[in-house]
N, C-alpha and C positions, 0 to 999 in steps of 0.2 A: 464625461470622463471615458476614455477608451483604454481598454486593457488588452495587452497581448499575453496569452497564456502559452507556455511551451513546455514540452516534456512528452514522455510516452514510452511505449514498449511493454509496459506491464500495467495491470490494474492498480498496483500500488502507486503509480505515477498519475494515472488518470483520475481515479475516484476522489482522492483528497482535493485535487484542484477543482473538480466540479462542485465540491462543497463550498469552496470559497466563491465560486461563480454564483451558486445559489444564494449565498448571503448577500452578495452585491445586487443580484436581481431583486431580492426581497426589499432591500433598502431603496432601490430606485423606484419600485412600484408603490411604495408607501410615502413618497415625498417627491419633490421637484428634482430629485437627484437623477441626472441624465447618465445613462450607462450603455456603452457599447463594448463588445468583446470579440476577439477572434483567436484562433489557435494556430500555432506552427508546430507540426509534428511529423510522424512517420506514416507512410502509406501502408498500414497493415489492416487486415480485415477487422481485427478486434478494435483497434483504436478508432478506425473510421466509423464502425458501428456505434460505439459508445458516444462519440461526438455528434453523430447524426441524430441520435435520440434527443440530444440537448439543443438541436437546431443551431449549432454554432458554426459560423463561417470558419472553414479550415483550409490551411495551406500546407501542402506536403513538400518536404525538402529531402535532398539526398541525406543518407544517414551513414556516417562512418563511425568506427569504434577504435579507440586506442587500447590495446590489450596490455595486461600486466606481464605478458610473457612474449618471448620472441616468436614472431610470425610474419610471413611474407605479406599477410593481409594488412599488417600495420602500415606498410609502405603504400599499398593501393588505397587504403582507407584515408590516408592523409589527403589524397586528391579529392576524395568524396567530401571531406570536411571543408576543404577550400571552396569547392563548388557550393556547398551548403551555406557558407558564409556569404558568398555573393548572392545566392538565392534569397537569403534572409535580408540582406541589405535592400534588395529590390522590393521585397514585401513590406518591410518596415518603412521604407521611404514612401511607399504608396499609402499605407494605412496611417502612419504617424501616430502611434499609440502614445498615451501619456505615461504609461508605465508598463514594464514587462515583468511578469511573474513566472519564474521557472521552477518546475517541480523536479527537475533532474532527468537522468537518462542522457545518453550521449547526443541525442537529437537536440537537446537544449543548449549545448555549447555554441554552435554557430549563431543562433539568434542572440545569445547573450553577448558574444563578441561583436556582432553587428550592431547591437543596441549600444554597446560602449562606444563604438566608432561614431554613432549618430547622437551620442550624449543623451540617451533616453534613461531615465531613472529605472533601477531594476532591483528586484527582490528574488532571492532563491530560497527554497525550502529543502531541508534534509530530514528524512524520517528516521534513519538508522542511528544506532549508537556510535557508529564510525562513519565518517564522511567518505563517500565514494569519490572516484577520480573526477567525475563530471562536476560535482559540487566543489572540489578543491580547485578546479580550473575556474569555475564561475565565480567563486569567492573573490578572485582578483578584481572583478569588474563591477560587482553589484554594490548597492548601498547597504543592504541588510542580508544576513544569513539566518534564516529561521531554523531553530533546532527543536527536537521533540521534548527534551528535558535538560535540566542543569547537568553540566559536565558531559554532554553528548558531543559528537563531532570531534573526538580527540586527535584525529589525523589532520585537522586544520592547523595551519601555522598560527602561533600566538599573535602575529601581527594583525590577524583578523578578529581578535577578541572584541574590539569595539563595535564590530558589525553584528555580533551574535545577539539574537533575541529568542528567548524561550517562548514558544507558542503552543507546543503540543502538536498533535497530528489531527487534521480535520477528518472526521469519520462520517460515513453515510448512515450509520445505525444509531438508534436511540432506544434506551430501555423503555421510555414512555410510549413510544410508538410500536415497539415490537410486541407480538402476541404469540405466546407459546401455544395457545389453543388453536390458532390458525395454522401454525407450523405443524402441529400434530394432525390436523385435519388434512393438510396437503399430503402428508405421508400416509394417512389412513391408519394411524395407530392410536391406541387408547391412552388416556391421560396417565395411567399408572405404569405404562411400559417404559423401562429404561431406554434411553436413546443415545447412541454414540454418533456424532457427526464427524466425518473425516474429510479434510480438505488440504490440498497442497498448492494452492494458488491457481491463477487462470490457466497456466500451462500444465499444471499438475506436478506431481512428485513421484517419480518411478519407484523410489525406495519405499515410500509410504504405501503406494498402491500394492507393491509386492507383499508388504507386511499384512495388509488387509486380506488380499486374495489368498495368501498362503494359510490364513488362519480363520477363514470364514466360518467353518463349523464351530470352532471354539468361541469365537466372538458372538455369534448369533445364539449360542446357548444362553448367553447372559443378557443380551440387549438387541434391540433393532439397530441396524447399522445403515446410516445414510452416507453415501460415499461420493464426494465430488472428485472425479478422477482427473480433471483437466482435459484440455483440448488436444493434447499430444498423443492420446490413445483412443482407440475406438472399442476397447475391450470392456464390456459391461456384462459380467456373468449373472446368470439367473440363480438365485439362492433364496431359501426361506429366511424371512425376516431381514432381507437385504434389498436395498434399492440404490441405484447409482445414476449419476448424470455427469456430463463433462463439465458443465458450468451452470451456476444458478445466480442470477442477479436479482430479479424481482422476487420478493418474499424470502430471500436468504436470511434476513434478520429474524423473521418469524421462525424459520426452521432452527436457526442457531439458538434462539431464545428457548425453544422447546428441548434443547439438548441437555442431557445429564452430564456428559463429558464431551469435550471437543478435542480432536487430534488434529494438529496443524503443523505446517512449516512455521518458521519464526520470522517471517517478513514483518517489518515494523508496522505497516498498515493493518495487516491481519491481527496482530497482537493488540493494537489500539482498539480495533473494533470489538474484540473479545473482552477486553477490559471494560469497555463501555457497557457491554451486555452482562458483565459479571459472570463469566463462564469459567468453570474449572478446566484448565488446559493441560494437555500433554503435548509438548513441543518437540519436534524432531528437526533441528536446524540443518540447513544445507551446509555441507562441509567445505573446507578450503580448496578441495580439488576443483570445485565448480563455482567458487565465489571467492570474494576477498575476505570472507570470514565475518561479514556483518551480521548474518543471522545467528552465528554462535554468540557474538557479543550481545545481541538482543535477548537471546534466551538466557544467557548467564545473568543478565540484570534481573530477570524475573526469578530465576532460581535462587539468587542471593537474597531476594526479598521473600522467599518461600511463597511466591505467587503463581508458580507453575511447576509441573514436573517435566524435567528435560531428559530426553533420551538421545543418545548418539545414533548417527546413521548406521553404525555397526551393531546396533542392538539386535539380539537374536529374536526369533519368533517367540520363544518362551518368555523373554523379558518383556516384549511388547504386550503379549496377552496378559501376563500377570499384572503389569502396570495398569492396563485398562480395567481389568477385573477389580483390582484393589480400590481404585477410585469409584467405580460403580457401586461397590458394596460398603464403602466407608463414607457416610454422610459428613462425619466430623472433618475428615481430610478435605472433602470438597469445600466445606464451609470455611475452613482455614485459608485455602487458596483464594477464595472469593474475598474474604476480609482483607487479605494482604495486597490484593490488587488496588484497593482504595488509595493507598499511598502513592501509587504510580499513575493515577488518573489525573491528567491535565485537561481541565474543561475549557470550553469556549474557544477552541483553536481557530475555527473558521471565522469567528467574530474578531479575534485578535489580528489575524492576517488581513482581513478586510479593512480593519482600522489602519493598519500600516499602509495598505495600498491607497486608501483615501487620503491619509496624512501626507504621504510622499508626493502625491499628485497635487494636492492643494499648496504645499510648500514650493514645489517647482513651478507651479503656475502663478504664484504670487508675484 
């Protein structure tokens, strides 16, 4: 069986897909199950680095984007998308995969269109509560649309209901493997010291960064603060009981497991990873000025279930500090959030998606 994976642009597209790949690799190594794979994606340093670590054959194509607002770039990017479709046709004709698995992002649309032209079976996965434009386009061509939970993807047309399958989101972290003691050893802090881990995604979040930097004195009076600033800034202030890094992949689950409280954006993959680790969350979703509002919907779902504390991007310094302090000092409140995440936890996502890939391949090959 040969699988083409496609998607990219953020860690939220790459890491869940690599979990599905790991599952298929594990199955192939424990049986006579033959497995080959390759990736069609964007030529960015981050994506390339993550895929090289997995030793996956990778093809890079032109990447265009259809924006939700008027822009001259919409016209120029149409030509990039057309070029990318032809590039994808060449790649897929050469490799002849048995199935295409798309994780989304605009780079996934040309391979999906090309796959439809070549009549290759396809599956796409949407992590957010609301389907993005790439997923809405891909849904026209694929056999299955995997969604994170029941009633997700509300922006999809009802005519795709028969394609929807609830799988959850494949995550790279595991409570069984994560070690709080290793995480605290990495940071050089004692077991009893409260720890706040702040992260805004692989690129970072300027508003979250500002809230932390503006209030370092107050925050570090209460806890040690470990801050993942993202790669879009090189500002790493020196401060007592504070450490920062632009991005952490290896051992991140150990650091998060050690956290008393986690402050995060509300990306679907990040939330799924924190639910897996049963962490009390303060979510600050990206607003509609810079997104389609998917993070707001993700955060609202947790807030409605009393599984996270949600702050708006317009929250003041005082509101931010008070919210962090309240959770740090209130063990009952933290435990309530953890208990309520249980009802949101969909287990076995990577195995469910791998089953779909194997099943669709066997049926098409029969």
